[in-house]
VOGU-3710 file (C-alpha; in Angstrom, 3 decimals, decimal comma):
1> mnqrknptqr> 1,123/16,849/35,866  3,675/16,597/38,634  5,500/19,679/39,775  8,877/20,066/41,378  11,370/22,765/41,985  14,067/22,933/39,366  17,364/21,934/40,990  19,128/24,747/39,156  17,153/27,300/41,167  19,735/27,342/43,940
11> rqmpqtlsam> 22,515/28,360/41,571  23,669/31,948/41,422  22,440/33,398/38,115  23,931/36,489/36,475  21,466/39,332/36,967  22,726/41,776/34,349  22,598/41,428/30,621  26,342/42,108/30,419  27,033/39,138/32,667  24,658/37,007/30,608
21> ivllslfstg> 26,447/37,923/27,384  29,717/36,763/28,900  28,026/33,482/29,822  26,655/33,202/26,290  30,127/33,533/24,855  31,122/30,389/26,723  28,426/28,490/24,812  29,494/30,046/21,524  33,136/29,009/21,297  34,440/29,588/17,806
31> salsqtgphl> 31,493/31,750/16,795  31,624/35,346/15,723  30,483/36,241/19,225  33,426/34,606/20,952  35,845/36,033/18,397  34,724/39,653/18,625  33,633/39,850/22,255  30,252/40,780/23,736  28,416/43,886/22,663  25,307/44,545/24,690
41> tdhrstlisn> 23,301/46,113/21,899  24,043/43,283/19,473  22,208/40,584/21,401  18,570/39,736/22,054  17,628/38,591/25,538  14,186/37,154/26,279  12,912/35,823/29,598  9,936/33,465/29,545  8,661/33,444/33,119  5,864/31,820/35,119
51> aqvvdgsgap> 5,894/28,652/32,996  5,347/25,003/33,772  8,585/23,778/32,271  8,638/20,273/30,802  12,275/20,062/29,823  12,135/17,091/27,438  14,084/14,706/29,651  11,011/12,932/30,972  11,557/14,426/34,440  8,578/15,974/36,285
61> awkgsvrivd> 7,468/19,459/35,289  8,654/22,392/37,364  7,550/25,999/37,679  10,090/28,587/36,623  11,668/30,615/33,865  13,848/30,161/30,802  16,205/32,809/29,453  17,145/33,033/25,782  19,992/35,115/24,416  20,179/35,173/20,633
71> dlivsvgdlt> 19,594/31,567/19,525  20,573/29,840/22,770  19,005/28,883/26,059  21,425/30,379/28,577  19,756/29,754/31,950  16,770/28,073/33,534  15,291/28,257/37,012  13,914/30,955/39,306  15,149/33,940/37,317  14,752/37,679/37,746
81> pmddehtida> 14,245/39,965/34,725  17,276/42,025/33,720  17,393/45,591/32,543  16,211/46,045/28,935  15,212/42,397/28,702  12,097/41,361/26,826  9,915/39,455/29,284  7,028/37,135/28,447  4,599/35,948/31,123  3,708/32,355/30,272
91> qgmvltpgfi> 0,688/32,568/32,601  1,255/29,040/33,843  1,179/27,431/30,410  3,478/24,531/29,525  6,881/25,381/28,027  8,709/22,564/26,262  11,486/22,088/23,732  10,336/22,434/20,135  8,915/19,206/18,767  10,997/17,324/16,188
101> dthshhdded> 9,068/15,591/13,407  11,344/12,711/12,462  9,276/11,685/9,439  7,780/14,563/7,473  6,510/15,019/3,942  5,885/18,739/4,295  8,424/19,215/1,497  6,301/17,227/-0,991  4,941/19,190/-3,966  7,007/22,173/-2,766
111> glrnnldalp> 4,709/22,434/0,244  7,131/24,126/2,619  8,859/26,056/-0,151  5,518/27,657/-1,029  4,466/28,088/2,605  7,560/29,333/4,404  5,508/30,404/7,419  4,930/26,668/8,028  1,663/27,343/9,846  0,317/23,750/9,837
121> iltqgvttsv> 3,675/22,696/11,305  4,077/25,465/13,887  0,515/25,161/15,177  1,452/21,606/16,137  4,499/22,856/18,067  6,958/21,395/15,561  10,192/23,351/15,096  12,214/20,821/13,056  11,003/18,699/10,126  13,044/15,795/8,772
131> fgqdgghqlp> 12,594/15,077/5,054  13,948/12,493/2,601  11,636/9,765/3,865  10,394/6,422/2,533  13,339/6,155/0,157  12,734/9,453/-1,638  14,687/12,697/-1,445  15,256/15,872/-3,419  18,143/15,209/-5,833  20,676/16,758/-5,741
141> ladflsdfdk> 20,323/17,206/-2,001  22,984/19,914/-1,821  20,888/22,190/-4,046  17,710/21,536/-2,067  19,370/22,328/1,263  21,248/25,313/-0,136  17,954/26,803/-1,287  16,684/26,720/2,308  19,968/28,241/3,484  19,312/31,182/1,159
151> hpaavniasy> 15,553/31,365/1,711  14,853/29,896/5,151  11,481/28,793/6,443  10,050/29,412/9,891  11,168/25,892/10,916  14,427/23,979/10,794  14,831/21,193/8,263  17,035/18,142/7,812  17,015/15,318/5,287  17,967/11,739/4,582
161> vghntirari> 19,160/10,404/1,225  16,540/8,148/-0,372  17,388/4,701/-1,718  14,513/4,760/-4,223  15,706/8,067/-5,653  19,235/6,732/-6,083  18,066/3,429/-7,522  15,871/5,162/-10,093  18,675/7,515/-11,108  21,135/4,659/-11,670
171> mgddtkrpad> 18,783/2,110/-13,243  16,555/4,453/-15,234  13,320/2,853/-16,408  14,664/-0,671/-15,927  14,118/-0,978/-12,163  11,748/-3,928/-11,861  14,543/-6,410/-11,217  17,505/-6,963/-8,908  20,398/-4,586/-9,501  23,626/-6,061/-10,845
181> peevkamrtl> 26,951/-5,521/-8,994  27,981/-2,578/-11,166  24,659/-0,849/-10,560  24,943/-1,365/-6,809  28,466/0,068/-6,980  27,130/3,110/-8,851  24,354/3,525/-6,278  26,944/3,468/-3,519  28,983/6,161/-5,266  25,950/8,416/-5,698
191> llselqagal> 24,888/7,763/-2,095  28,288/8,819/-0,761  28,161/11,968/-2,863  24,697/12,870/-1,585  25,688/12,173/2,032  28,338/14,867/1,681  25,547/17,444/1,599  25,034/16,761/5,309  22,242/14,198/5,122  21,409/12,384/8,345
201> glstgleyep> 21,759/9,027/6,635  19,949/6,613/4,305  16,195/6,092/4,054  14,450/3,222/2,323  10,881/2,641/1,197  10,880/-1,059/0,499  7,134/-1,352/-0,190  7,447/1,240/-2,955  8,883/1,356/-6,466  11,646/0,810/-7,189
211> giysqreevl> 12,892/-0,328/-3,761  10,407/-3,199/-3,696  12,527/-4,925/-6,370  15,792/-4,622/-4,446  17,444/-7,590/-2,814  18,564/-7,529/0,801  22,226/-7,486/-0,179  21,753/-4,271/-2,164  20,222/-2,490/0,816  22,817/-3,925/3,170
221> tlaaataaqg> 25,664/-2,661/0,975  24,256/0,866/0,982  23,562/0,788/4,718  27,142/-0,298/5,381  28,448/2,586/3,268  26,246/4,974/5,247  27,433/3,534/8,554  31,046/4,112/7,529  30,221/7,813/7,110  28,626/8,068/10,551
231> gryishvrse> 25,089/8,151/9,141  21,873/6,519/10,235  19,250/4,258/8,621  15,478/4,841/8,601  13,068/2,570/6,777  9,528/2,134/5,610  10,058/-1,601/5,907  9,300/-4,157/3,210  5,899/-5,017/4,662  3,615/-3,678/7,357
241> drflweamde> 1,033/-6,432/6,899  1,468/-9,843/5,181  5,238/-10,169/5,611  5,739/-7,981/8,672  7,910/-10,399/10,657  10,281/-10,968/7,750  10,507/-7,196/7,302  11,392/-6,784/10,973  14,085/-9,434/10,622  15,557/-7,507/7,697
251> iidigrqtgi> 15,891/-4,175/9,479  17,236/-5,840/12,622  19,812/-7,684/10,543  20,907/-4,438/8,878  21,582/-3,009/12,319  23,334/-6,183/13,397  25,649/-6,467/10,409  26,551/-2,795/9,975  26,291/-1,360/13,497  24,240/1,514/12,092
261> pvqishikla> 21,390/2,955/14,204  18,155/1,778/12,562  14,712/3,341/12,879  11,397/1,807/11,818  9,292/4,453/10,115  5,668/4,871/11,294  5,604/1,503/13,062  2,262/-0,248/12,651  0,403/-3,559/12,449  -1,729/-3,082/9,345
271> aknlwnqapt> -3,562/-6,406/9,053  -6,334/-8,074/11,028  -4,227/-11,134/11,816  -1,579/-8,880/13,381  -3,857/-6,775/15,556  -3,034/-6,760/19,274  0,434/-8,192/18,641  2,231/-4,920/19,411  3,579/-6,350/22,698  5,054/-9,286/20,766
281> liekldaara> 6,737/-6,971/18,286  8,139/-4,812/21,068  9,549/-7,917/22,753  11,319/-8,713/19,494  12,724/-5,202/19,239  13,804/-5,179/22,879  15,612/-8,478/22,314  17,461/-6,876/19,409  18,402/-3,927/21,607  19,641/-6,309/24,297
291> egiditadvy> 21,873/-7,803/21,613  23,383/-4,346/21,081  21,394/-3,284/18,012  20,335/0,373/18,212  16,795/-0,039/16,884  14,076/2,557/17,451  10,780/3,569/15,844  8,498/6,486/15,191  4,697/6,362/15,313  1,709/8,542/14,464
301> pyeywastmw> -1,649/8,469/16,316  -4,125/7,485/13,598  -5,788/4,233/12,540  -5,560/5,358/8,901  -2,365/5,321/6,836  -1,826/7,153/3,556  -0,199/5,882/0,379  -1,225/4,597/-3,042  -3,584/1,749/-3,869  -0,667/-0,176/-5,319
311> vllpdrdann> 1,039/-0,580/-1,935  -1,716/-3,064/-1,045  -0,702/-5,347/-3,929  2,919/-6,519/-3,638  2,645/-8,301/-7,002  1,273/-5,112/-8,600  -1,453/-7,064/-10,444  -4,685/-5,092/-10,751  -6,391/-8,066/-12,398  -5,881/-10,394/-9,451
321> leeiafvldq> -9,377/-10,208/-7,984  -8,626/-12,935/-5,454  -5,779/-10,874/-4,029  -7,929/-7,740/-3,973  -10,644/-9,649/-2,118  -8,026/-10,612/0,472  -6,944/-6,965/0,773  -10,483/-5,728/1,403  -11,179/-8,517/3,883  -7,920/-8,645/5,835
331> ltpasgvift> -6,012/-5,384/5,336  -8,458/-2,515/4,907  -12,210/-2,538/4,192  -13,615/-0,850/1,112  -15,358/1,639/3,407  -11,937/2,502/4,867  -10,187/3,184/1,551  -10,737/6,905/0,964  -9,257/8,871/-1,923  -7,260/12,026/-1,247
341> kyepnpdyvn> -6,341/12,251/-4,932  -7,837/10,650/-8,039  -6,903/12,376/-11,260  -9,048/10,295/-13,648  -12,125/11,574/-11,759  -11,427/14,249/-9,123  -15,021/13,923/-7,881  -13,901/10,720/-6,172  -11,730/12,659/-3,705  -13,069/12,120/-0,163
351> qsvaeiaktr> -15,102/9,137/-1,334  -14,440/5,549/-0,299  -14,159/2,561/-2,604  -17,412/1,296/-1,054  -19,212/4,527/-1,957  -17,808/4,555/-5,486  -18,796/0,897/-5,957  -22,358/1,734/-4,978  -22,441/4,612/-7,461  -20,993/2,454/-10,258
361> gtsevqtfsd> -23,104/-0,583/-9,486  -20,100/-2,907/-9,400  -18,710/-5,054/-6,605  -16,189/-3,530/-4,235  -13,499/-5,928/-5,473  -14,158/-5,129/-9,133  -14,358/-1,423/-8,392  -10,973/-1,492/-6,671  -9,497/-3,276/-9,696  -11,101/-0,892/-12,186
371> llkeseawsr> -9,976/2,199/-10,281  -6,409/0,927/-10,276  -6,407/0,267/-14,006  -7,988/3,635/-14,774  -5,402/5,426/-12,643  -2,578/3,510/-14,312  -3,872/4,495/-17,759  -4,119/8,145/-16,698  -0,570/8,057/-15,344  0,820/6,589/-18,594
381> anggaqaemi> -0,987/9,260/-20,592  0,447/11,996/-18,379  4,125/11,172/-18,359  4,021/8,931/-15,307  2,438/11,557/-13,030  0,938/10,380/-9,749  -2,703/9,551/-10,449  -4,089/8,537/-7,075  -3,552/8,623/-3,326  -5,615/6,987/-0,644
391> mgrsmteadi> -6,013/6,698/3,084  -6,577/3,202/4,423  -7,943/2,160/7,822  -5,827/-0,773/8,972  -4,629/-0,167/12,542  -6,152/-0,439/16,008  -6,162/1,988/18,905  -4,702/-0,603/21,258  -1,626/-1,164/19,104  -1,128/2,573/18,577
401> etflqwehsn> -1,152/3,121/22,343  1,313/0,296/22,919  3,752/1,706/20,373  3,404/5,196/21,840  4,280/3,792/25,256  7,465/2,048/24,086  10,414/3,847/25,618  12,314/3,746/22,312  9,607/5,244/20,100  9,117/8,877/19,186
411> vcsdggfygh> 6,187/10,730/17,670  6,171/11,601/13,957  3,557/12,941/11,558  4,403/11,202/8,260  2,303/14,085/6,969  2,407/16,996/4,569  0,401/20,024/3,501  -2,136/17,887/1,640  -4,193/14,749/2,247  -4,094/12,913/5,566
421> prgygtfprv> -4,924/14,950/8,710  -1,687/13,851/10,362  0,124/16,683/8,568  -1,964/19,174/10,554  -2,807/17,386/13,785  -0,390/14,678/14,926  1,359/16,304/17,879  -1,683/18,078/19,380  -3,644/14,836/18,928  -1,145/12,961/21,082
431> laryvrdkgt> -1,277/15,656/23,759  -5,067/15,949/23,666  -6,182/12,355/23,185  -3,447/10,242/24,717  -2,272/12,571/27,504  -5,201/14,723/28,612  -8,217/12,611/27,672  -7,099/8,983/27,978  -4,048/9,189/30,239  -2,137/6,738/28,063
441> lsletavaam> 1,020/8,823/28,554  2,060/11,360/31,137  2,686/14,827/29,794  6,383/14,506/30,549  6,702/11,178/28,735  4,793/12,433/25,692  6,986/15,532/25,470  10,128/13,395/25,745  8,822/11,288/22,825  8,442/14,485/20,781
451> tsraadhmgi> 11,735/16,118/21,749  14,763/14,460/23,358  14,000/10,976/22,040  13,339/12,319/18,574  16,589/14,280/18,674  18,537/11,245/19,848  17,007/9,050/17,151  18,047/11,549/14,461  21,506/12,243/15,876  20,596/15,872/16,606
461> tdrgrivagm> 22,648/16,953/19,605  21,864/20,640/20,139  18,054/20,526/20,383  15,320/18,614/22,150  15,991/19,628/25,749  15,597/22,756/27,848  19,135/22,995/29,149  21,574/25,888/29,140  23,626/25,785/25,955  20,951/24,162/23,784
471> kadlvlfnpe> 19,403/25,927/20,816  16,324/27,939/21,738  13,616/25,989/19,919  10,658/26,250/22,318  6,895/25,726/22,427  4,383/27,305/24,812  0,947/25,689/24,908  -2,176/25,355/27,017  -2,489/21,679/27,993  -6,231/22,037/28,620
481> riqdhagird> -6,943/23,612/25,252  -4,523/21,973/22,859  -6,513/20,081/20,241  -6,285/18,701/16,719  -9,211/19,495/14,414  -8,228/17,898/11,097  -10,356/14,890/10,216  -10,172/12,018/7,764  -12,403/13,806/5,226  -11,384/17,293/6,300
491> gqvlstgvds> -7,645/16,986/6,674  -6,390/20,547/6,268  -7,642/22,202/9,468  -5,179/23,865/11,825  -4,742/22,672/15,382  -5,304/25,021/18,306  -3,833/25,471/21,771  -0,231/26,244/20,825  0,230/29,858/21,905  3,835/30,618/20,969
501> vwvngqqvlk> 6,785/28,994/19,222  10,428/30,061/19,090  12,897/28,770/16,510  16,566/29,558/17,071  15,529/32,132/19,659  13,102/34,048/17,434  9,359/34,008/17,953  7,699/32,551/14,858  4,225/31,986/16,340  2,514/34,430/18,695
511> dgastqvfpg> -1,040/34,001/20,001  -1,369/31,148/17,511  -0,550/33,316/14,483  2,548/33,542/12,283  4,913/36,424/13,005  6,279/36,212/9,443  9,788/35,668/10,778  11,881/32,962/9,098  14,846/31,897/11,262  14,860/28,188/10,369
521> kvlrrsl> 18,205/26,496/9,804  19,318/23,536/7,741  20,522/20,906/10,201  23,365/18,907/8,702  25,187/15,856/9,959  28,743/16,717/10,920  31,082/15,414/8,231
//
């Protein structure tokens, strides 16, 4: 880790809290503070000193201090404690902006609502989670966000509007076909209404029901409507394996035709015949950027993905044994398909298709087919409830590293409170494995991919950097000790090494434990 002196150190800094409050008021134009004037006793001032500051910009680390007043960073540099100021000695640990998880499912199954302390999130250093992913969101969005306004979590949240949610609402049970013009018009109307809640933009999940049945023109119409409102587009693209290149063409064309910023969710090459082609894909994306298309991506650091068995069969035919044989040969081996949920027989959780086939005495192909049909029958008998979830091993370390190194990618978890270990370990895993252990990324570059890049890709302008005037979302961690512990068959284990976390200026994690403070905000797109 390189060190340098912070160039702001030569500036004259106010050395009394009264002077600092006046400075704070300059950052708070239009707020209650600027309207009523400074009152010394009404404001919290905290100085974090003796830190290795990695400011999120990608610039070299520097040794110094950061001052917080209320929810803002007000000064950085070589600072002296003021009278009555709370001072924290960072003891040389790394201080960074709070990490922004641009693709989170920690809202699934009321996960965050039932765990407002957000411990699996905070112990990764994440201070903002972005929901509404893969084409699904909480409808109506205004009610969902308002609930977190009234009962905040320890982290900030934001959300997209999901195409699949809108499509299902408009088309009801008749979704396995192209939408007609009136239905697309109704989707657009509902989309615009949902965007008014402050959503960041539109998300799609085009490998999932019912988005898989949509035509390109439908998606393009909705993306154009979102662009007109100043929103963004994020997509689990139509294919991450067989039809990857066509899927890339689709998202690039959406950016080209609408001018909307487009982000590829959890970018991956999930088929043997695509392995080691990450440089080729990046060349394609860079060419699109050179054309003026604002295309970016997020990525998580695991060879396993998580979804349903059905995502492996675009034709949704559980009886097509030839297709299933192709899946197990080219996309993910039977030993790499591990259940995180299987309602027809919960004993299968944490078992692979290969292990279940051995127990049943049937071939791996036939077992895969039978498990699908049994899960479908259970779902029909239980009102359409989700019957199964799996993890599948389809990616390679080399491609993951290449995507992490792309200057227009940011880190995401794609995780939640249940299932895949990425919901508990993504960000520490990047810092431990790809920074400290392998040297794939410098610390400064990795932090930028978790903070300023993530903020830029989401259109979040007041977080992601340690600069005076930014919101005080901060993480203090030990770079030698930070480590993920969640594994593929033991996914719900907290990470370690994150000492302290601040959200909107309030300490929500201290010595790795929750402070039971809940200052998280709903981050809304400006309308």
